[in-house]
N, CA, C, O and CB atoms as a CASP TS submission, in Angstrom:
PFRMAT TS
TARGET T0000
AUTHOR 0000-0000-0000
METHOD Language model
MODEL 1
PARENT N/A
ATOM      1  N   MET     1       0.856  -1.165   0.000  1.00  0.00           N
ATOM      2  CA  MET     1       0.000   0.000   0.000  1.00  0.00           C
ATOM      3  C   MET     1       0.902   1.228   0.000  1.00  0.00           C
ATOM      4  O   MET     1       1.582   1.526   0.982  1.00  0.00           O
ATOM      5  CB  MET     1      -0.974  -0.002   1.225  1.00  0.00           C
ATOM      6  N   THR     2       0.890   1.916  -1.106  1.00  0.00           N
ATOM      7  CA  THR     2       1.715   3.114  -1.195  1.00  0.00           C
ATOM      8  C   THR     2       0.847   4.355  -1.014  1.00  0.00           C
ATOM      9  O   THR     2      -0.380   4.307  -1.097  1.00  0.00           O
ATOM     10  CB  THR     2       2.461   3.165  -2.547  1.00  0.00           C
ATOM     11  N   ILE     3       1.515   5.438  -0.770  1.00  0.00           N
ATOM     12  CA  ILE     3       0.819   6.709  -0.617  1.00  0.00           C
ATOM     13  C   ILE     3       0.126   7.094  -1.921  1.00  0.00           C
ATOM     14  O   ILE     3      -0.910   7.758  -1.906  1.00  0.00           O
ATOM     15  CB  ILE     3       1.797   7.814  -0.183  1.00  0.00           C
ATOM     16  N   PHE     4       0.704   6.674  -3.051  1.00  0.00           N
ATOM     17  CA  PHE     4       0.109   6.991  -4.341  1.00  0.00           C
ATOM     18  C   PHE     4      -1.198   6.234  -4.553  1.00  0.00           C
ATOM     19  O   PHE     4      -2.142   6.772  -5.133  1.00  0.00           O
ATOM     20  CB  PHE     4       1.086   6.672  -5.462  1.00  0.00           C
ATOM     21  N   ASP     5      -1.255   4.988  -4.086  1.00  0.00           N
ATOM     22  CA  ASP     5      -2.497   4.221  -4.179  1.00  0.00           C
ATOM     23  C   ASP     5      -3.597   4.865  -3.340  1.00  0.00           C
ATOM     24  O   ASP     5      -4.747   4.962  -3.770  1.00  0.00           O
ATOM     25  CB  ASP     5      -2.268   2.770  -3.726  1.00  0.00           C
ATOM     26  N   LYS     6      -3.230   5.301  -2.145  1.00  0.00           N
ATOM     27  CA  LYS     6      -4.196   5.979  -1.276  1.00  0.00           C
ATOM     28  C   LYS     6      -4.684   7.275  -1.915  1.00  0.00           C
ATOM     29  O   LYS     6      -5.880   7.565  -1.916  1.00  0.00           O
ATOM     30  CB  LYS     6      -3.572   6.270   0.100  1.00  0.00           C
ATOM     31  N   ALA     7      -3.747   8.049  -2.457  1.00  0.00           N
ATOM     32  CA  ALA     7      -4.091   9.333  -3.071  1.00  0.00           C
ATOM     33  C   ALA     7      -4.983   9.127  -4.288  1.00  0.00           C
ATOM     34  O   ALA     7      -5.923   9.890  -4.509  1.00  0.00           O
ATOM     35  CB  ALA     7      -2.820  10.100  -3.470  1.00  0.00           C
ATOM     36  N   LYS     8      -4.692   8.105  -5.072  1.00  0.00           N
ATOM     37  CA  LYS     8      -5.501   7.814  -6.254  1.00  0.00           C
ATOM     38  C   LYS     8      -6.926   7.447  -5.850  1.00  0.00           C
ATOM     39  O   LYS     8      -7.883   7.924  -6.460  1.00  0.00           O
ATOM     40  CB  LYS     8      -4.868   6.675  -7.076  1.00  0.00           C
ATOM     41  N   ALA     9      -7.075   6.612  -4.837  1.00  0.00           N
ATOM     42  CA  ALA     9      -8.402   6.210  -4.376  1.00  0.00           C
ATOM     43  C   ALA     9      -9.165   7.414  -3.818  1.00  0.00           C
ATOM     44  O   ALA     9     -10.362   7.557  -4.067  1.00  0.00           O
ATOM     45  CB  ALA     9      -8.289   5.104  -3.305  1.00  0.00           C
ATOM     46  N   LYS    10      -8.486   8.270  -3.073  1.00  0.00           N
ATOM     47  CA  LYS    10      -9.152   9.452  -2.510  1.00  0.00           C
ATOM     48  C   LYS    10      -9.555  10.418  -3.620  1.00  0.00           C
ATOM     49  O   LYS    10     -10.642  10.994  -3.568  1.00  0.00           O
ATOM     50  CB  LYS    10      -8.230  10.164  -1.493  1.00  0.00           C
ATOM     51  N   ALA    11      -8.708  10.600  -4.608  1.00  0.00           N
ATOM     52  CA  ALA    11      -9.044  11.486  -5.727  1.00  0.00           C
ATOM     53  C   ALA    11     -10.248  10.949  -6.495  1.00  0.00           C
ATOM     54  O   ALA    11     -11.121  11.718  -6.898  1.00  0.00           O
ATOM     55  CB  ALA    11      -7.837  11.646  -6.675  1.00  0.00           C
ATOM     56  N   GLU    12     -10.299   9.639  -6.698  1.00  0.00           N
ATOM     57  CA  GLU    12     -11.442   9.028  -7.382  1.00  0.00           C
ATOM     58  C   GLU    12     -12.720   9.234  -6.577  1.00  0.00           C
ATOM     59  O   GLU    12     -13.780   9.501  -7.143  1.00  0.00           O
ATOM     60  CB  GLU    12     -11.195   7.525  -7.613  1.00  0.00           C
ATOM     61  N   GLU    13     -12.619   9.111  -5.265  1.00  0.00           N
ATOM     62  CA  GLU    13     -13.783   9.318  -4.402  1.00  0.00           C
ATOM     63  C   GLU    13     -14.276  10.766  -4.496  1.00  0.00           C
ATOM     64  O   GLU    13     -15.477  11.011  -4.612  1.00  0.00           O
ATOM     65  CB  GLU    13     -13.439   8.964  -2.939  1.00  0.00           C
ATOM     66  N   LEU    14     -13.355  11.711  -4.444  1.00  0.00           N
ATOM     67  CA  LEU    14     -13.730  13.124  -4.534  1.00  0.00           C
ATOM     68  C   LEU    14     -14.337  13.465  -5.895  1.00  0.00           C
ATOM     69  O   LEU    14     -15.299  14.228  -5.978  1.00  0.00           O
ATOM     70  CB  LEU    14     -12.512  14.008  -4.274  1.00  0.00           C
ATOM     71  N   LEU    15     -13.773  12.900  -6.951  1.00  0.00           N
ATOM     72  CA  LEU    15     -14.324  13.099  -8.289  1.00  0.00           C
ATOM     73  C   LEU    15     -15.748  12.560  -8.346  1.00  0.00           C
ATOM     74  O   LEU    15     -16.643  13.200  -8.899  1.00  0.00           O
ATOM     75  CB  LEU    15     -13.440  12.412  -9.357  1.00  0.00           C
ATOM     76  N   GLY    16     -15.948  11.387  -7.774  1.00  0.00           N
ATOM     77  CA  GLY    16     -17.273  10.791  -7.758  1.00  0.00           C
ATOM     78  C   GLY    16     -18.277  11.631  -6.992  1.00  0.00           C
ATOM     79  O   GLY    16     -19.413  11.805  -7.433  1.00  0.00           O
ATOM     80  N   ARG    17     -17.862  12.152  -5.848  1.00  0.00           N
ATOM     81  CA  ARG    17     -18.767  12.999  -5.060  1.00  0.00           C
ATOM     82  C   ARG    17     -19.123  14.278  -5.825  1.00  0.00           C
ATOM     83  O   ARG    17     -20.269  14.726  -5.791  1.00  0.00           O
ATOM     84  CB  ARG    17     -18.124  13.356  -3.699  1.00  0.00           C
ATOM     85  N   ALA    18     -18.150  14.857  -6.509  1.00  0.00           N
ATOM     86  CA  ALA    18     -18.404  16.066  -7.300  1.00  0.00           C
ATOM     87  C   ALA    18     -19.374  15.759  -8.443  1.00  0.00           C
ATOM     88  O   ALA    18     -20.299  16.528  -8.703  1.00  0.00           O
ATOM     89  CB  ALA    18     -17.077  16.641  -7.861  1.00  0.00           C
ATOM     90  N   GLU    19     -19.160  14.646  -9.112  1.00  0.00           N
ATOM     91  CA  GLU    19     -20.034  14.265 -10.219  1.00  0.00           C
ATOM     92  C   GLU    19     -21.449  13.972  -9.717  1.00  0.00           C
ATOM     93  O   GLU    19     -22.435  14.329 -10.361  1.00  0.00           O
ATOM     94  CB  GLU    19     -19.465  13.039 -10.955  1.00  0.00           C
ATOM     95  N   GLU    20     -21.530  13.327  -8.574  1.00  0.00           N
ATOM     96  CA  GLU    20     -22.832  13.024  -7.974  1.00  0.00           C
ATOM     97  C   GLU    20     -23.582  14.315  -7.618  1.00  0.00           C
ATOM     98  O   GLU    20     -24.773  14.441  -7.901  1.00  0.00           O
ATOM     99  CB  GLU    20     -22.651  12.146  -6.714  1.00  0.00           C
ATOM    100  N   LEU    21     -22.895  15.250  -7.009  1.00  0.00           N
ATOM    101  CA  LEU    21     -23.519  16.532  -6.655  1.00  0.00           C
ATOM    102  C   LEU    21     -23.941  17.315  -7.899  1.00  0.00           C
ATOM    103  O   LEU    21     -25.004  17.936  -7.920  1.00  0.00           O
ATOM    104  CB  LEU    21     -22.555  17.376  -5.812  1.00  0.00           C
ATOM    105  N   TYR    22     -23.105  17.280  -8.926  1.00  0.00           N
ATOM    106  CA  TYR    22     -23.460  17.945 -10.184  1.00  0.00           C
ATOM    107  C   TYR    22     -24.752  17.350 -10.733  1.00  0.00           C
ATOM    108  O   TYR    22     -25.664  18.076 -11.128  1.00  0.00           O
ATOM    109  CB  TYR    22     -22.314  17.811 -11.226  1.00  0.00           C
ATOM    110  N   GLY    23     -24.819  16.032 -10.753  1.00  0.00           N
ATOM    111  CA  GLY    23     -26.007  15.361 -11.270  1.00  0.00           C
ATOM    112  C   GLY    23     -27.249  15.706 -10.478  1.00  0.00           C
ATOM    113  O   GLY    23     -28.319  15.914 -11.051  1.00  0.00           O
ATOM    114  N   GLN    24     -27.114  15.767  -9.156  1.00  0.00           N
ATOM    115  CA  GLN    24     -28.263  16.106  -8.320  1.00  0.00           C
ATOM    116  C   GLN    24     -28.707  17.547  -8.543  1.00  0.00           C
ATOM    117  O   GLN    24     -29.904  17.825  -8.616  1.00  0.00           O
ATOM    118  CB  GLN    24     -27.930  15.885  -6.847  1.00  0.00           C
ATOM    119  N   SER    25     -27.767  18.445  -8.649  1.00  0.00           N
ATOM    120  CA  SER    25     -28.124  19.861  -8.784  1.00  0.00           C
ATOM    121  C   SER    25     -28.671  20.202 -10.166  1.00  0.00           C
ATOM    122  O   SER    25     -29.424  21.165 -10.311  1.00  0.00           O
ATOM    123  CB  SER    25     -26.917  20.726  -8.495  1.00  0.00           C
ATOM    124  N   HIS    26     -28.303  19.423 -11.183  1.00  0.00           N
ATOM    125  CA  HIS    26     -28.761  19.696 -12.536  1.00  0.00           C
ATOM    126  C   HIS    26     -29.842  18.725 -13.003  1.00  0.00           C
ATOM    127  O   HIS    26     -30.277  18.783 -14.153  1.00  0.00           O
ATOM    128  CB  HIS    26     -27.597  19.648 -13.483  1.00  0.00           C
ATOM    129  N   GLY    27     -30.271  17.842 -12.120  1.00  0.00           N
ATOM    130  CA  GLY    27     -31.304  16.873 -12.484  1.00  0.00           C
ATOM    131  C   GLY    27     -30.828  15.852 -13.494  1.00  0.00           C
ATOM    132  O   GLY    27     -31.627  15.328 -14.270  1.00  0.00           O
ATOM    133  N   ASP    28     -29.544  15.564 -13.495  1.00  0.00           N
ATOM    134  CA  ASP    28     -28.948  14.614 -14.437  1.00  0.00           C
ATOM    135  C   ASP    28     -28.758  13.278 -13.729  1.00  0.00           C
ATOM    136  O   ASP    28     -27.788  13.087 -12.994  1.00  0.00           O
ATOM    137  CB  ASP    28     -27.587  15.148 -14.995  1.00  0.00           C
ATOM    138  N   ALA    29     -29.687  12.359 -13.953  1.00  0.00           N
ATOM    139  CA  ALA    29     -29.656  11.071 -13.266  1.00  0.00           C
ATOM    140  C   ALA    29     -28.418  10.253 -13.643  1.00  0.00           C
ATOM    141  O   ALA    29     -27.857   9.554 -12.799  1.00  0.00           O
ATOM    142  CB  ALA    29     -30.920  10.277 -13.587  1.00  0.00           C
ATOM    143  N   ALA    30     -27.992  10.339 -14.900  1.00  0.00           N
ATOM    144  CA  ALA    30     -26.823   9.578 -15.338  1.00  0.00           C
ATOM    145  C   ALA    30     -25.567  10.026 -14.597  1.00  0.00           C
ATOM    146  O   ALA    30     -24.757   9.194 -14.188  1.00  0.00           O
ATOM    147  CB  ALA    30     -26.625   9.728 -16.848  1.00  0.00           C
ATOM    148  N   ALA    31     -25.400  11.328 -14.425  1.00  0.00           N
ATOM    149  CA  ALA    31     -24.233  11.844 -13.702  1.00  0.00           C
ATOM    150  C   ALA    31     -24.298  11.446 -12.231  1.00  0.00           C
ATOM    151  O   ALA    31     -23.275  11.132 -11.623  1.00  0.00           O
ATOM    152  CB  ALA    31     -24.143  13.381 -13.837  1.00  0.00           C
ATOM    153  N   THR    32     -25.486  11.460 -11.667  1.00  0.00           N
ATOM    154  CA  THR    32     -25.647  11.074 -10.267  1.00  0.00           C
ATOM    155  C   THR    32     -25.236   9.619 -10.074  1.00  0.00           C
ATOM    156  O   THR    32     -24.496   9.296  -9.145  1.00  0.00           O
ATOM    157  CB  THR    32     -27.104  11.289  -9.806  1.00  0.00           C
ATOM    158  N   VAL    33     -25.714   8.750 -10.947  1.00  0.00           N
ATOM    159  CA  VAL    33     -25.390   7.322 -10.845  1.00  0.00           C
ATOM    160  C   VAL    33     -23.907   7.076 -11.104  1.00  0.00           C
ATOM    161  O   VAL    33     -23.282   6.274 -10.410  1.00  0.00           O
ATOM    162  CB  VAL    33     -26.238   6.507 -11.834  1.00  0.00           C
ATOM    163  N   ALA    34     -23.344   7.754 -12.088  1.00  0.00           N
ATOM    164  CA  ALA    34     -21.915   7.596 -12.382  1.00  0.00           C
ATOM    165  C   ALA    34     -21.075   8.061 -11.200  1.00  0.00           C
ATOM    166  O   ALA    34     -20.069   7.435 -10.864  1.00  0.00           O
ATOM    167  CB  ALA    34     -21.527   8.383 -13.652  1.00  0.00           C
ATOM    168  N   GLY    35     -21.484   9.155 -10.571  1.00  0.00           N
ATOM    169  CA  GLY    35     -20.770   9.649  -9.392  1.00  0.00           C
ATOM    170  C   GLY    35     -20.827   8.653  -8.250  1.00  0.00           C
ATOM    171  O   GLY    35     -19.823   8.414  -7.579  1.00  0.00           O
ATOM    172  N   GLU    36     -21.999   8.070  -8.026  1.00  0.00           N
ATOM    173  CA  GLU    36     -22.134   7.064  -6.971  1.00  0.00           C
ATOM    174  C   GLU    36     -21.237   5.861  -7.252  1.00  0.00           C
ATOM    175  O   GLU    36     -20.648   5.289  -6.334  1.00  0.00           O
ATOM    176  CB  GLU    36     -23.600   6.614  -6.840  1.00  0.00           C
ATOM    177  N   ALA    37     -21.137   5.482  -8.522  1.00  0.00           N
ATOM    178  CA  ALA    37     -20.281   4.351  -8.896  1.00  0.00           C
ATOM    179  C   ALA    37     -18.819   4.650  -8.604  1.00  0.00           C
ATOM    180  O   ALA    37     -18.096   3.791  -8.100  1.00  0.00           O
ATOM    181  CB  ALA    37     -20.457   4.012 -10.380  1.00  0.00           C
ATOM    182  N   HIS    38     -18.378   5.874  -8.921  1.00  0.00           N
ATOM    183  CA  HIS    38     -16.995   6.262  -8.628  1.00  0.00           C
ATOM    184  C   HIS    38     -16.726   6.202  -7.123  1.00  0.00           C
ATOM    185  O   HIS    38     -15.685   5.709  -6.689  1.00  0.00           O
ATOM    186  CB  HIS    38     -16.706   7.682  -9.166  1.00  0.00           C
ATOM    187  N   VAL    39     -17.662   6.701  -6.349  1.00  0.00           N
ATOM    188  CA  VAL    39     -17.493   6.716  -4.890  1.00  0.00           C
ATOM    189  C   VAL    39     -17.405   5.293  -4.356  1.00  0.00           C
ATOM    190  O   VAL    39     -16.529   4.993  -3.545  1.00  0.00           O
ATOM    191  CB  VAL    39     -18.659   7.471  -4.209  1.00  0.00           C
ATOM    192  N   GLN    40     -18.291   4.419  -4.795  1.00  0.00           N
ATOM    193  CA  GLN    40     -18.277   3.036  -4.310  1.00  0.00           C
ATOM    194  C   GLN    40     -16.998   2.314  -4.715  1.00  0.00           C
ATOM    195  O   GLN    40     -16.432   1.557  -3.925  1.00  0.00           O
ATOM    196  CB  GLN    40     -19.491   2.277  -4.841  1.00  0.00           C
ATOM    197  N   LYS    41     -16.543   2.546  -5.940  1.00  0.00           N
ATOM    198  CA  LYS    41     -15.303   1.911  -6.398  1.00  0.00           C
ATOM    199  C   LYS    41     -14.117   2.388  -5.563  1.00  0.00           C
ATOM    200  O   LYS    41     -13.277   1.586  -5.154  1.00  0.00           O
ATOM    201  CB  LYS    41     -15.057   2.212  -7.894  1.00  0.00           C
ATOM    202  N   ALA    42     -14.054   3.685  -5.316  1.00  0.00           N
ATOM    203  CA  ALA    42     -12.952   4.244  -4.525  1.00  0.00           C
ATOM    204  C   ALA    42     -12.980   3.730  -3.099  1.00  0.00           C
ATOM    205  O   ALA    42     -11.933   3.412  -2.535  1.00  0.00           O
ATOM    206  CB  ALA    42     -13.012   5.768  -4.527  1.00  0.00           C
ATOM    207  N   GLU    43     -14.165   3.644  -2.506  1.00  0.00           N
ATOM    208  CA  GLU    43     -14.273   3.128  -1.138  1.00  0.00           C
ATOM    209  C   GLU    43     -13.836   1.665  -1.072  1.00  0.00           C
ATOM    210  O   GLU    43     -13.194   1.250  -0.107  1.00  0.00           O
ATOM    211  CB  GLU    43     -15.718   3.273  -0.621  1.00  0.00           C
ATOM    212  N   ALA    44     -14.182   0.884  -2.097  1.00  0.00           N
ATOM    213  CA  ALA    44     -13.762  -0.513  -2.138  1.00  0.00           C
ATOM    214  C   ALA    44     -12.247  -0.626  -2.264  1.00  0.00           C
ATOM    215  O   ALA    44     -11.629  -1.478  -1.627  1.00  0.00           O
ATOM    216  CB  ALA    44     -14.442  -1.242  -3.299  1.00  0.00           C
ATOM    217  N   GLU    45     -11.647   0.239  -3.091  1.00  0.00           N
ATOM    218  CA  GLU    45     -10.188   0.229  -3.244  1.00  0.00           C
ATOM    219  C   GLU    45      -9.505   0.617  -1.936  1.00  0.00           C
ATOM    220  O   GLU    45      -8.510   0.008  -1.543  1.00  0.00           O
ATOM    221  CB  GLU    45      -9.756   1.186  -4.373  1.00  0.00           C
ATOM    222  N   GLU    46     -10.047   1.635  -1.263  1.00  0.00           N
ATOM    223  CA  GLU    46      -9.471   2.053   0.021  1.00  0.00           C
ATOM    224  C   GLU    46      -9.559   0.920   1.040  1.00  0.00           C
ATOM    225  O   GLU    46      -8.614   0.690   1.794  1.00  0.00           O
ATOM    226  CB  GLU    46     -10.193   3.310   0.558  1.00  0.00           C
ATOM    227  N   GLU    47     -10.676   0.221   1.065  1.00  0.00           N
ATOM    228  CA  GLU    47     -10.865  -0.896   1.988  1.00  0.00           C
ATOM    229  C   GLU    47      -9.857  -2.010   1.688  1.00  0.00           C
ATOM    230  O   GLU    47      -9.255  -2.582   2.597  1.00  0.00           O
ATOM    231  CB  GLU    47     -12.312  -1.439   1.897  1.00  0.00           C
ATOM    232  N   THR    48      -9.688  -2.303   0.406  1.00  0.00           N
ATOM    233  CA  THR    48      -8.736  -3.327  -0.003  1.00  0.00           C
ATOM    234  C   THR    48      -7.320  -2.940   0.401  1.00  0.00           C
ATOM    235  O   THR    48      -6.571  -3.767   0.922  1.00  0.00           O
ATOM    236  CB  THR    48      -8.811  -3.557  -1.513  1.00  0.00           C
ATOM    237  N   LEU    49      -6.955  -1.690   0.163  1.00  0.00           N
ATOM    238  CA  LEU    49      -5.614  -1.222   0.509  1.00  0.00           C
ATOM    239  C   LEU    49      -5.407  -1.202   2.024  1.00  0.00           C
ATOM    240  O   LEU    49      -4.307  -1.483   2.500  1.00  0.00           O
ATOM    241  CB  LEU    49      -5.373   0.176  -0.073  1.00  0.00           C
ATOM    242  N   ALA    50      -6.437  -0.876   2.772  1.00  0.00           N
ATOM    243  CA  ALA    50      -6.323  -0.822   4.230  1.00  0.00           C
ATOM    244  C   ALA    50      -6.054  -2.199   4.832  1.00  0.00           C
ATOM    245  O   ALA    50      -5.429  -2.312   5.887  1.00  0.00           O
ATOM    246  CB  ALA    50      -7.594  -0.235   4.832  1.00  0.00           C
ATOM    247  N   HIS    51      -6.525  -3.236   4.160  1.00  0.00           N
ATOM    248  CA  HIS    51      -6.313  -4.594   4.662  1.00  0.00           C
ATOM    249  C   HIS    51      -5.052  -5.232   4.092  1.00  0.00           C
ATOM    250  O   HIS    51      -4.774  -6.402   4.356  1.00  0.00           O
ATOM    251  CB  HIS    51      -7.511  -5.459   4.336  1.00  0.00           C
ATOM    252  N   GLY    52      -4.303  -4.484   3.328  1.00  0.00           N
ATOM    253  CA  GLY    52      -3.031  -4.976   2.804  1.00  0.00           C
ATOM    254  C   GLY    52      -3.183  -5.960   1.674  1.00  0.00           C
ATOM    255  O   GLY    52      -2.229  -6.660   1.334  1.00  0.00           O
ATOM    256  N   GLU    53      -4.347  -6.031   1.088  1.00  0.00           N
ATOM    257  CA  GLU    53      -4.571  -6.944  -0.022  1.00  0.00           C
ATOM    258  C   GLU    53      -4.150  -6.268  -1.318  1.00  0.00           C
ATOM    259  O   GLU    53      -4.039  -5.044  -1.388  1.00  0.00           O
ATOM    260  CB  GLU    53      -6.053  -7.389  -0.087  1.00  0.00           C
ATOM    261  N   HIS    54      -3.919  -7.075  -2.334  1.00  0.00           N
ATOM    262  CA  HIS    54      -3.548  -6.540  -3.644  1.00  0.00           C
ATOM    263  C   HIS    54      -4.800  -6.298  -4.459  1.00  0.00           C
ATOM    264  O   HIS    54      -5.780  -7.036  -4.361  1.00  0.00           O
ATOM    265  CB  HIS    54      -2.591  -7.498  -4.389  1.00  0.00           C
ATOM    266  N   LEU    55      -4.750  -5.257  -5.258  1.00  0.00           N
ATOM    267  CA  LEU    55      -5.843  -4.984  -6.172  1.00  0.00           C
ATOM    268  C   LEU    55      -5.738  -5.935  -7.354  1.00  0.00           C
ATOM    269  O   LEU    55      -4.638  -6.382  -7.679  1.00  0.00           O
ATOM    270  CB  LEU    55      -5.825  -3.505  -6.642  1.00  0.00           C
ATOM    271  N   PRO    56      -6.851  -6.259  -8.006  1.00  0.00           N
ATOM    272  CA  PRO    56      -6.791  -7.151  -9.174  1.00  0.00           C
ATOM    273  C   PRO    56      -5.846  -6.591 -10.232  1.00  0.00           C
ATOM    274  O   PRO    56      -5.890  -5.403 -10.550  1.00  0.00           O
ATOM    275  CB  PRO    56      -8.199  -7.353  -9.777  1.00  0.00           C
ATOM    276  N   GLY    57      -5.000  -7.448 -10.768  1.00  0.00           N
ATOM    277  CA  GLY    57      -4.067  -7.043 -11.808  1.00  0.00           C
ATOM    278  C   GLY    57      -2.752  -6.495 -11.299  1.00  0.00           C
ATOM    279  O   GLY    57      -1.857  -6.229 -12.102  1.00  0.00           O
ATOM    280  N   GLU    58      -2.597  -6.315  -9.991  1.00  0.00           N
ATOM    281  CA  GLU    58      -1.350  -5.769  -9.446  1.00  0.00           C
ATOM    282  C   GLU    58      -0.178  -6.728  -9.565  1.00  0.00           C
ATOM    283  O   GLU    58       0.978  -6.306  -9.587  1.00  0.00           O
ATOM    284  CB  GLU    58      -1.541  -5.398  -8.003  1.00  0.00           C
ATOM    285  N   ASP    59      -0.476  -8.008  -9.640  1.00  0.00           N
ATOM    286  CA  ASP    59       0.600  -9.000  -9.690  1.00  0.00           C
ATOM    287  C   ASP    59       1.070  -9.281 -11.111  1.00  0.00           C
ATOM    288  O   ASP    59       1.813 -10.234 -11.346  1.00  0.00           O
ATOM    289  CB  ASP    59       0.144 -10.288  -9.046  1.00  0.00           C
ATOM    290  N   GLY    60       0.639  -8.453 -12.055  1.00  0.00           N
ATOM    291  CA  GLY    60       1.076  -8.608 -13.435  1.00  0.00           C
ATOM    292  C   GLY    60       0.073  -9.345 -14.291  1.00  0.00           C
ATOM    293  O   GLY    60       0.232  -9.406 -15.510  1.00  0.00           O
ATOM    294  N   THR    61      -0.958  -9.908 -13.682  1.00  0.00           N
ATOM    295  CA  THR    61      -1.984 -10.582 -14.468  1.00  0.00           C
ATOM    296  C   THR    61      -3.040  -9.593 -14.877  1.00  0.00           C
ATOM    297  O   THR    61      -3.208  -8.555 -14.237  1.00  0.00           O
ATOM    298  CB  THR    61      -2.608 -11.738 -13.687  1.00  0.00           C
ATOM    299  N   ALA    62      -3.736  -9.894 -15.908  1.00  0.00           N
ATOM    300  CA  ALA    62      -4.801  -8.998 -16.376  1.00  0.00           C
ATOM    301  C   ALA    62      -5.966  -9.032 -15.406  1.00  0.00           C
ATOM    302  O   ALA    62      -6.356 -10.095 -14.922  1.00  0.00           O
ATOM    303  CB  ALA    62      -5.272  -9.389 -17.796  1.00  0.00           C
ATOM    304  N   ALA    63      -6.507  -7.884 -15.134  1.00  0.00           N
ATOM    305  CA  ALA    63      -7.653  -7.785 -14.246  1.00  0.00           C
ATOM    306  C   ALA    63      -8.920  -8.097 -15.020  1.00  0.00           C
ATOM    307  O   ALA    63      -9.109  -7.583 -16.123  1.00  0.00           O
ATOM    308  CB  ALA    63      -7.735  -6.389 -13.604  1.00  0.00           C
ATOM    309  N   ALA    64      -9.776  -8.912 -14.475  1.00  0.00           N
ATOM    310  CA  ALA    64     -11.055  -9.238 -15.103  1.00  0.00           C
ATOM    311  C   ALA    64     -12.071  -8.179 -14.721  1.00  0.00           C
ATOM    312  O   ALA    64     -12.494  -8.095 -13.568  1.00  0.00           O
ATOM    313  CB  ALA    64     -11.548 -10.651 -14.685  1.00  0.00           C
ATOM    314  N   ARG    65     -12.454  -7.381 -15.688  1.00  0.00           N
ATOM    315  CA  ARG    65     -13.437  -6.320 -15.429  1.00  0.00           C
ATOM    316  C   ARG    65     -14.557  -6.390 -16.387  1.00  0.00           C
ATOM    317  O   ARG    65     -15.479  -5.576 -16.320  1.00  0.00           O
ATOM    318  CB  ARG    65     -12.807  -4.961 -15.496  1.00  0.00           C
TER
END
């Protein structure tokens, strides 16, 4: 778990929150949902990093997405 991984996850979370708020304020349901998805993904990454686990694809294998 590097500081860069933490910073990347936090930046993704903040981007998601901004997108979610934009969607809510402009009545854009797609932006709201996309923002929520970014937030959930970032929170999952932070949780994974906090437990010292590797993210999918970190070991050189392709990540299944």
